[in-house]
DRENPA-3360 file (N, C-alpha, C; in nm, 2 decimals, always signed):
BEGIN
1 = MIVKLSKS = +0.08/-0.12/+0.00/+0.00/+0.00/+0.00/+0.09/+0.12/+0.00 ~ +0.06/+0.22/-0.09/+0.13/+0.34/-0.10/+0.05/+0.45/-0.04 ~ +0.11/+0.53/+0.05/+0.03/+0.64/+0.12/+0.11/+0.77/+0.12 ~ +0.04/+0.88/+0.14/+0.09/+1.01/+0.17/+0.05/+1.05/+0.31 ~ +0.15/+1.09/+0.39/+0.12/+1.15/+0.52/+0.16/+1.29/+0.53 ~ +0.09/+1.37/+0.61/+0.12/+1.51/+0.62/+0.12/+1.55/+0.76 ~ +0.22/+1.64/+0.80/+0.22/+1.69/+0.93/+0.24/+1.84/+0.92 ~ +0.17/+1.92/+0.99/+0.17/+2.07/+0.98/+0.25/+2.13/+1.09;
9 = FRFEAAHD = +0.31/+2.24/+1.06/+0.40/+2.32/+1.15/+0.36/+2.47/+1.13 ~ +0.38/+2.54/+1.24/+0.35/+2.69/+1.24/+0.47/+2.77/+1.29 ~ +0.47/+2.89/+1.23/+0.57/+2.99/+1.29/+0.52/+3.13/+1.25 ~ +0.57/+3.22/+1.33/+0.54/+3.37/+1.31/+0.67/+3.43/+1.25 ~ +0.65/+3.51/+1.15/+0.77/+3.58/+1.09/+0.73/+3.70/+1.02 ~ +0.83/+3.79/+1.00/+0.82/+3.91/+0.92/+0.90/+3.89/+0.79 ~ +0.85/+3.96/+0.69/+0.93/+3.97/+0.57/+0.88/+4.09/+0.48 ~ +0.96/+4.12/+0.38/+0.91/+4.20/+0.27/+0.96/+4.14/+0.14;
17 = LPTFPDGH = +0.89/+4.17/+0.04/+0.92/+4.11/-0.09/+0.98/+4.21/-0.19 ~ +1.11/+4.21/-0.19/+1.18/+4.32/-0.26/+1.17/+4.32/-0.42 ~ +1.11/+4.21/-0.47/+1.10/+4.21/-0.62/+0.96/+4.25/-0.66 ~ +0.87/+4.28/-0.57/+0.74/+4.34/-0.60/+0.75/+4.48/-0.64 ~ +0.66/+4.53/-0.72/+0.67/+4.67/-0.77/+0.66/+4.77/-0.66 ~ +0.73/+4.89/-0.68/+0.72/+5.00/-0.58/+0.58/+5.03/-0.55 ~ +0.55/+5.05/-0.43/+0.41/+5.09/-0.39/+0.32/+4.97/-0.35 ~ +0.36/+4.85/-0.39/+0.28/+4.73/-0.36/+0.29/+4.70/-0.21;
25 = KCRRLHGH = +0.18/+4.66/-0.15/+0.17/+4.64/-0.01/+0.27/+4.53/+0.04 ~ +0.30/+4.43/-0.04/+0.39/+4.33/+0.00/+0.54/+4.37/+0.00 ~ +0.56/+4.48/-0.06/+0.70/+4.54/-0.07/+0.74/+4.60/+0.07 ~ +0.63/+4.63/+0.15/+0.66/+4.69/+0.28/+0.68/+4.57/+0.38 ~ +0.75/+4.60/+0.49/+0.77/+4.51/+0.60/+0.63/+4.47/+0.66 ~ +0.61/+4.34/+0.67/+0.48/+4.29/+0.73/+0.51/+4.15/+0.78 ~ +0.41/+4.10/+0.85/+0.43/+3.96/+0.91/+0.31/+3.87/+0.88 ~ +0.34/+3.74/+0.90/+0.24/+3.64/+0.88/+0.24/+3.53/+0.99;
33 = SFRFDVVV = +0.13/+3.47/+1.01/+0.13/+3.34/+1.09/+0.14/+3.23/+0.98 ~ +0.26/+3.19/+0.95/+0.28/+3.09/+0.85/+0.25/+2.95/+0.90 ~ +0.20/+2.87/+0.81/+0.18/+2.73/+0.83/+0.24/+2.66/+0.71 ~ +0.31/+2.54/+0.74/+0.35/+2.46/+0.63/+0.33/+2.32/+0.66 ~ +0.30/+2.24/+0.56/+0.28/+2.10/+0.57/+0.40/+2.02/+0.51 ~ +0.44/+1.93/+0.58/+0.55/+1.84/+0.53/+0.48/+1.71/+0.49 ~ +0.49/+1.68/+0.36/+0.42/+1.56/+0.31/+0.53/+1.46/+0.27 ~ +0.51/+1.33/+0.32/+0.59/+1.22/+0.29/+0.51/+1.12/+0.22;
41 = EGEVPEEK = +0.58/+1.04/+0.13/+0.50/+0.94/+0.06/+0.59/+0.82/+0.04 ~ +0.52/+0.70/+0.05/+0.60/+0.58/+0.03/+0.51/+0.45/+0.05 ~ +0.58/+0.34/+0.03/+0.51/+0.21/+0.05/+0.52/+0.17/+0.20 ~ +0.40/+0.14/+0.25/+0.40/+0.09/+0.39/+0.45/-0.05/+0.40 ~ +0.55/-0.07/+0.48/+0.59/-0.21/+0.50/+0.48/-0.29/+0.57 ~ +0.45/-0.40/+0.52/+0.34/-0.48/+0.57/+0.36/-0.52/+0.72 ~ +0.48/-0.55/+0.75/+0.51/-0.60/+0.89/+0.50/-0.48/+0.99 ~ +0.52/-0.36/+0.95/+0.51/-0.24/+1.04/+0.37/-0.19/+1.04;
49 = GYLIDYGD = +0.31/-0.18/+0.93/+0.18/-0.12/+0.92/+0.17/+0.03/+0.92 ~ +0.29/+0.10/+0.92/+0.29/+0.24/+0.91/+0.41/+0.28/+0.83 ~ +0.41/+0.40/+0.76/+0.51/+0.45/+0.68/+0.63/+0.51/+0.76 ~ +0.60/+0.61/+0.85/+0.69/+0.67/+0.93/+0.62/+0.73/+1.05 ~ +0.69/+0.73/+1.16/+0.64/+0.79/+1.29/+0.62/+0.94/+1.27 ~ +0.51/+0.99/+1.30/+0.49/+1.14/+1.29/+0.59/+1.21/+1.38 ~ +0.63/+1.15/+1.49/+0.73/+1.21/+1.58/+0.86/+1.22/+1.51 ~ +0.90/+1.13/+1.42/+1.02/+1.15/+1.35/+1.02/+1.27/+1.25;
57 = IKRVTDPI = +0.90/+1.30/+1.19/+0.89/+1.42/+1.11/+0.91/+1.54/+1.20 ~ +0.84/+1.54/+1.31/+0.85/+1.65/+1.41/+1.00/+1.67/+1.46 ~ +1.06/+1.57/+1.49/+1.20/+1.57/+1.54/+1.30/+1.64/+1.44 ~ +1.28/+1.61/+1.31/+1.37/+1.68/+1.21/+1.33/+1.82/+1.17 ~ +1.20/+1.84/+1.19/+1.14/+1.97/+1.14/+1.15/+2.08/+1.25 ~ +1.14/+2.05/+1.37/+1.14/+2.14/+1.48/+1.26/+2.24/+1.48 ~ +1.38/+2.19/+1.46/+1.49/+2.28/+1.46/+1.49/+2.38/+1.35 ~ +1.43/+2.35/+1.23/+1.41/+2.44/+1.12/+1.31/+2.54/+1.16;
65 = VKRLDHYY = +1.20/+2.50/+1.22/+1.09/+2.60/+1.27/+1.16/+2.70/+1.36 ~ +1.24/+2.65/+1.45/+1.31/+2.75/+1.55/+1.39/+2.85/+1.47 ~ +1.45/+2.81/+1.36/+1.53/+2.91/+1.28/+1.44/+3.02/+1.21 ~ +1.31/+2.99/+1.20/+1.22/+3.08/+1.13/+1.14/+3.16/+1.22 ~ +1.10/+3.10/+1.34/+0.99/+3.16/+1.42/+1.04/+3.29/+1.49 ~ +0.96/+3.39/+1.46/+0.99/+3.53/+1.52/+1.12/+3.59/+1.46 ~ +1.15/+3.56/+1.34/+1.26/+3.62/+1.27/+1.22/+3.69/+1.15 ~ +1.31/+3.78/+1.10/+1.29/+3.85/+0.97/+1.35/+3.76/+0.86;
73 = LNEIKGLE = +1.26/+3.70/+0.79/+1.30/+3.60/+0.69/+1.40/+3.65/+0.59 ~ +1.40/+3.77/+0.55/+1.49/+3.83/+0.45/+1.64/+3.82/+0.50 ~ +1.66/+3.80/+0.63/+1.79/+3.79/+0.68/+1.85/+3.65/+0.69 ~ +1.77/+3.55/+0.66/+1.81/+3.41/+0.66/+1.87/+3.38/+0.53 ~ +1.99/+3.32/+0.53/+2.06/+3.28/+0.41/+1.97/+3.19/+0.32 ~ +1.95/+3.24/+0.19/+1.87/+3.17/+0.10/+1.73/+3.22/+0.09 ~ +1.69/+3.31/+0.19/+1.55/+3.36/+0.19/+1.55/+3.51/+0.17 ~ +1.65/+3.57/+0.10/+1.66/+3.71/+0.08/+1.53/+3.76/+0.01;
81 = NPTSENLA = +1.47/+3.68/-0.07/+1.34/+3.71/-0.14/+1.24/+3.61/-0.09 ~ +1.18/+3.62/+0.03/+1.10/+3.51/+0.09/+0.96/+3.51/+0.04 ~ +0.94/+3.49/-0.09/+0.80/+3.46/-0.14/+0.76/+3.32/-0.09 ~ +0.64/+3.29/-0.10/+0.59/+3.16/-0.06/+0.66/+3.05/-0.14 ~ +0.68/+3.08/-0.27/+0.75/+2.99/-0.36/+0.89/+2.96/-0.31 ~ +0.97/+3.07/-0.28/+1.11/+3.05/-0.24/+1.11/+2.99/-0.10 ~ +1.02/+3.02/-0.01/+1.01/+2.96/+0.12/+0.99/+2.81/+0.11 ~ +0.90/+2.77/+0.02/+0.87/+2.62/+0.00/+0.99/+2.55/-0.05;
89 = RWLWRELK = +1.06/+2.61/-0.14/+1.19/+2.55/-0.20/+1.29/+2.54/-0.09 ~ +1.31/+2.65/-0.01/+1.41/+2.65/+0.10/+1.38/+2.54/+0.20 ~ +1.25/+2.53/+0.24/+1.21/+2.42/+0.33/+1.25/+2.28/+0.27 ~ +1.21/+2.26/+0.15/+1.25/+2.14/+0.08/+1.39/+2.11/+0.09 ~ +1.48/+2.20/+0.06/+1.62/+2.18/+0.06/+1.67/+2.15/+0.20 ~ +1.61/+2.21/+0.30/+1.65/+2.19/+0.44/+1.61/+2.05/+0.49 ~ +1.49/+2.00/+0.44/+1.43/+1.88/+0.49/+1.46/+1.76/+0.41 ~ +1.48/+1.77/+0.28/+1.49/+1.65/+0.20/+1.61/+1.56/+0.24;
97 = PLLPLLSA = +1.73/+1.61/+0.28/+1.83/+1.53/+0.33/+1.80/+1.45/+0.46 ~ +1.71/+1.51/+0.54/+1.67/+1.45/+0.66/+1.55/+1.36/+0.65 ~ +1.47/+1.38/+0.55/+1.35/+1.30/+0.53/+1.34/+1.25/+0.38 ~ +1.41/+1.14/+0.36/+1.42/+1.09/+0.22/+1.28/+1.06/+0.16 ~ +1.18/+1.04/+0.24/+1.04/+1.01/+0.18/+0.96/+1.14/+0.15 ~ +1.03/+1.26/+0.17/+0.96/+1.39/+0.15/+0.91/+1.39/+0.00 ~ +0.78/+1.43/-0.01/+0.73/+1.44/-0.15/+0.67/+1.57/-0.18 ~ +0.64/+1.66/-0.08/+0.59/+1.79/-0.10/+0.61/+1.88/+0.02;
105 = IVVHETCT = +0.62/+2.01/+0.00/+0.61/+2.11/+0.10/+0.49/+2.20/+0.06 ~ +0.40/+2.23/+0.15/+0.29/+2.32/+0.12/+0.30/+2.43/+0.22 ~ +0.32/+2.55/+0.17/+0.33/+2.67/+0.25/+0.20/+2.75/+0.25 ~ +0.14/+2.78/+0.36/+0.02/+2.86/+0.38/+0.06/+2.99/+0.43 ~ +0.07/+3.09/+0.34/+0.11/+3.22/+0.39/-0.01/+3.30/+0.46 ~ -0.13/+3.27/+0.41/-0.25/+3.33/+0.47/-0.35/+3.21/+0.48 ~ -0.47/+3.24/+0.53/-0.57/+3.14/+0.54/-0.62/+3.10/+0.41 ~ -0.60/+3.18/+0.30/-0.66/+3.15/+0.17/-0.55/+3.14/+0.06;
113 = SMCEYQGN = -0.42/+3.15/+0.10/-0.32/+3.15/-0.01/-0.21/+3.05/+0.03 ~ -0.18/+2.96/-0.06/-0.08/+2.86/-0.04/+0.00/+2.83/-0.16 ~ +0.12/+2.76/-0.14/+0.20/+2.72/-0.25/+0.25/+2.58/-0.22 ~ +0.24/+2.49/-0.32/+0.29/+2.35/-0.30/+0.41/+2.34/-0.39 ~ +0.52/+2.28/-0.33/+0.64/+2.25/-0.40/+0.68/+2.10/-0.39 ~ +0.71/+2.04/-0.50/+0.74/+1.90/-0.50/+0.88/+1.87/-0.55 ~ +0.97/+1.96/-0.52/+1.11/+1.94/-0.54/+1.16/+1.94/-0.69 ~ +1.08/+2.00/-0.78/+1.13/+2.02/-0.91/+1.11/+2.16/-0.97;
% end
């Protein structure tokens, strides 16, 4: 059986989007209550009955959340232009070596706006 599992994480952070046009509201410093989902996918070993312990996903993701929570994202190496797209790719690059089963990162910048990145 092949399954996808998802675990959600939250952090608060400020950013501005320097490539947006002058006068655009996102060009100004502002903050979000970000949420992102870590999605893993794979075949469930019959003898175990589960793909991966959710606690293992949390263990490798928590240190990355601590690097983002209550920080100015533009000052983090690789996030100088912290759009949802770039944040999703940055999270992928941080997590993929630690979670080989990673299949997607979904960044929720607001309650109604999200970006899904699948590593390509």
